[in-house]
C-alpha positions as CSV (number, residue, x, y, z in Angstrom):
1,X,-61.1,-157.2,-17.3
2,X,-63.9,-159.5,-18.8
3,X,-67.4,-158.4,-19.5
4,X,-68.7,-160.9,-17.0
5,X,-66.5,-159.5,-14.4
6,X,-67.5,-155.8,-15.1
7,X,-71.0,-156.9,-14.9
8,X,-70.7,-159.0,-11.7
9,X,-68.8,-156.0,-10.1
10,X,-71.8,-153.7,-10.7
11,X,-74.4,-156.3,-9.4
12,X,-72.2,-156.9,-6.4
13,X,-71.5,-153.2,-5.8
14,X,-75.2,-152.3,-6.0
15,X,-76.3,-155.1,-3.7
16,X,-73.6,-154.1,-1.0
17,X,-74.6,-150.4,-1.3
18,X,-78.4,-151.1,-0.8
19,X,-77.7,-153.5,2.2
20,X,-75.7,-150.7,3.7
21,X,-78.2,-148.1,2.9
22,X,-81.1,-150.0,4.4
23,X,-79.5,-149.9,7.9
24,X,-78.6,-146.2,7.6
25,X,-81.7,-144.9,5.8
26,X,-84.7,-146.6,7.3
27,X,-85.6,-143.8,9.7
28,X,-85.1,-141.1,7.2
29,X,-87.1,-143.0,4.5
30,X,-89.8,-143.6,7.1
31,X,-89.8,-139.8,8.0
32,X,-89.8,-138.8,4.5
33,X,-92.8,-141.1,3.8
34,X,-94.7,-139.8,6.6
35,X,-94.1,-136.1,5.6
36,X,-95.3,-136.9,2.1
37,X,-98.4,-138.8,3.2
38,X,-99.4,-136.1,5.6
39,X,-99.0,-133.2,2.9
40,X,-101.0,-135.5,0.4
41,X,-103.8,-136.2,3.1
42,X,-104.1,-132.5,3.5
43,X,-104.6,-132.0,-0.3
44,X,-101.2,-130.5,-0.8
45,X,-98.9,-131.4,-3.9
46,X,-95.5,-132.7,-4.3
47,X,-93.1,-130.8,-6.6
48,X,-90.0,-132.6,-7.8
49,X,-86.7,-131.7,-9.3
50,X,-83.3,-132.9,-10.3
51,X,-80.8,-132.8,-13.0
52,X,-79.8,-135.7,-15.5
53,X,-80.6,-139.0,-14.0
54,X,-82.1,-137.2,-11.1
55,X,-84.6,-135.3,-13.5
56,X,-85.8,-138.7,-14.7
57,X,-86.2,-139.9,-11.1
58,X,-88.2,-136.7,-10.4
59,X,-90.6,-137.5,-13.3
60,X,-90.7,-141.1,-12.2
61,X,-92.0,-140.2,-8.9
62,X,-94.5,-137.7,-10.1
63,X,-95.9,-140.2,-12.6
64,X,-96.3,-142.8,-9.8
65,X,-98.1,-140.4,-7.8
66,X,-100.4,-139.0,-10.6
67,X,-101.3,-142.5,-12.0
68,X,-100.4,-145.2,-9.4
69,X,-97.4,-147.2,-8.3
70,X,-98.6,-150.8,-7.5
71,X,-102.1,-150.4,-6.1
72,X,-105.3,-148.9,-7.3
73,X,-106.0,-145.5,-5.6
74,X,-107.0,-141.9,-6.6
75,X,-104.6,-139.8,-8.4
76,X,-102.5,-137.7,-6.2
77,X,-101.1,-134.2,-6.9
78,X,-97.6,-134.2,-8.2
79,X,-95.7,-132.1,-10.7
80,X,-92.1,-132.9,-12.1
81,X,-90.5,-129.5,-12.6
82,X,-88.1,-131.0,-15.1
83,X,-90.6,-131.6,-17.9
84,X,-91.6,-128.3,-19.6
85,X,-88.9,-127.5,-22.1
86,X,-90.4,-124.1,-23.0
87,X,-90.3,-123.0,-19.3
88,X,-86.9,-124.5,-18.7
89,X,-85.4,-122.9,-21.6
90,X,-87.2,-119.5,-21.1
91,X,-85.9,-119.3,-17.6
92,X,-82.5,-120.3,-18.7
93,X,-82.2,-118.0,-21.3
94,X,-83.7,-114.9,-19.5
95,X,-82.3,-115.5,-16.1
96,X,-79.8,-118.5,-15.5
97,X,-80.1,-122.3,-15.4
98,X,-79.6,-122.0,-11.6
99,X,-83.2,-120.5,-11.5
100,X,-85.0,-123.1,-13.6
101,X,-86.7,-124.9,-10.6
102,X,-86.7,-121.9,-7.9
103,X,-88.9,-119.8,-10.2
104,X,-91.5,-122.7,-10.8
105,X,-91.4,-123.4,-7.0
106,X,-92.3,-119.7,-6.4
107,X,-95.1,-119.9,-9.0
108,X,-96.6,-123.3,-8.2
109,X,-95.6,-124.1,-4.6
110,X,-97.9,-123.2,-1.5
111,X,-97.6,-123.6,2.1
112,X,-98.0,-127.2,3.0
113,X,-96.7,-128.6,-0.3
114,X,-93.6,-130.7,-0.3
115,X,-90.5,-130.4,-2.6
116,X,-88.7,-133.6,-3.5
117,X,-85.2,-132.4,-4.2
118,X,-82.8,-134.9,-5.8
119,X,-79.2,-134.3,-6.1
120,X,-76.4,-137.1,-5.9
121,X,-73.9,-134.7,-4.9
122,X,-75.9,-132.3,-2.9
123,X,-74.4,-129.6,-4.7
124,X,-76.7,-129.1,-7.8
125,X,-77.1,-125.1,-7.7
126,X,-80.7,-125.1,-9.3
127,X,-81.8,-127.8,-6.7
128,X,-80.3,-125.8,-3.9
129,X,-82.1,-122.6,-5.2
130,X,-85.4,-124.8,-5.4
131,X,-84.9,-125.6,-1.8
132,X,-84.6,-122.0,-0.7
133,X,-87.7,-121.0,-2.7
134,X,-89.5,-123.8,-1.1
135,X,-88.6,-122.5,2.5
136,X,-89.9,-119.1,1.3
137,X,-93.1,-120.7,0.3
138,X,-93.4,-122.4,3.7
139,X,-92.9,-125.8,2.1
140,X,-91.2,-128.8,3.5
141,X,-88.4,-130.7,1.6
142,X,-87.6,-134.1,1.3
143,X,-84.0,-134.2,-0.1
144,X,-82.5,-137.1,-1.8
145,X,-78.7,-136.8,-1.7
146,X,-75.5,-138.8,-1.4
147,X,-71.7,-138.5,-0.5
148,X,-71.5,-136.0,2.4
149,X,-74.8,-134.2,1.5
150,X,-73.1,-131.2,0.0
151,X,-74.4,-127.8,0.3
152,X,-78.1,-129.0,0.6
153,X,-77.5,-130.9,3.7
154,X,-76.8,-127.4,5.3
155,X,-79.8,-125.8,3.8
156,X,-82.4,-128.2,5.6
157,X,-84.5,-127.3,8.4
158,X,-86.1,-129.3,11.3
159,X,-89.3,-129.6,9.1
160,X,-87.2,-131.0,6.3
161,X,-85.9,-134.8,5.7
162,X,-82.7,-135.6,4.2
163,X,-82.2,-139.2,2.8
164,X,-78.5,-139.5,2.2
165,X,-77.1,-142.5,0.5
166,X,-73.9,-143.7,2.2
167,X,-71.7,-143.9,-1.1
168,X,-69.5,-141.9,-3.2
169,X,-70.3,-143.3,-6.5
170,X,-72.9,-141.7,-8.7
171,X,-74.3,-144.9,-10.1
172,X,-74.8,-146.4,-6.7
173,X,-76.4,-143.3,-5.2
174,X,-78.9,-143.0,-8.2
175,X,-79.8,-146.8,-7.7
176,X,-80.5,-146.4,-4.2
177,X,-82.4,-143.3,-4.9
178,X,-84.7,-145.2,-7.3
179,X,-85.2,-147.9,-4.6
180,X,-86.1,-145.1,-2.1
181,X,-88.6,-143.6,-4.5
182,X,-90.2,-146.9,-4.9
183,X,-90.5,-147.5,-1.2
184,X,-92.0,-144.0,-0.8
185,X,-94.4,-144.8,-3.5
186,X,-95.3,-148.1,-1.8
187,X,-96.0,-146.3,1.5
188,X,-98.0,-143.7,-0.3
189,X,-100.1,-146.2,-2.1
190,X,-100.7,-148.1,1.2
191,X,-102.0,-144.8,2.8
192,X,-104.5,-144.1,0.0
193,X,-105.8,-147.3,-1.4
């Protein structure tokens, strides 16, 4: 297979997945945006978490809220739970890697806050535990998942929103997650500018 063909297949696959996702995800993305905006209007904060590429997405989202996305507005309260290496390694060493996000949610999350939980498979144990901790703190959850939603889909309550990308391939799911994050940020910008 030629280099051009490999590249073309990635572009075409990404475009097709995004077009399919738009039809399926529009109501969920709208609900997620409304949930986030309502929390931020009530001076609550958004905690975000994920692993690997999803950790980068969590940090990206947090940076867009703390600074701005595309519109000038006041800074909004957001914390990526993926960034403090001392906290992550301490919890992993003393307890378990499965606890790295849940212990931070217990310490930092309060009623009215929102957890943005990102897992392409929906089966990340530490993200799942963070969702359980968020529910104990009376927080709502916006979950970005893919495939069949995994175990995370079964954890969510009526006050949560699942944005599940209709694809099996991790790269395609992550690409749509980033697009969803940008859409959420654009709605948030429009509500606070």
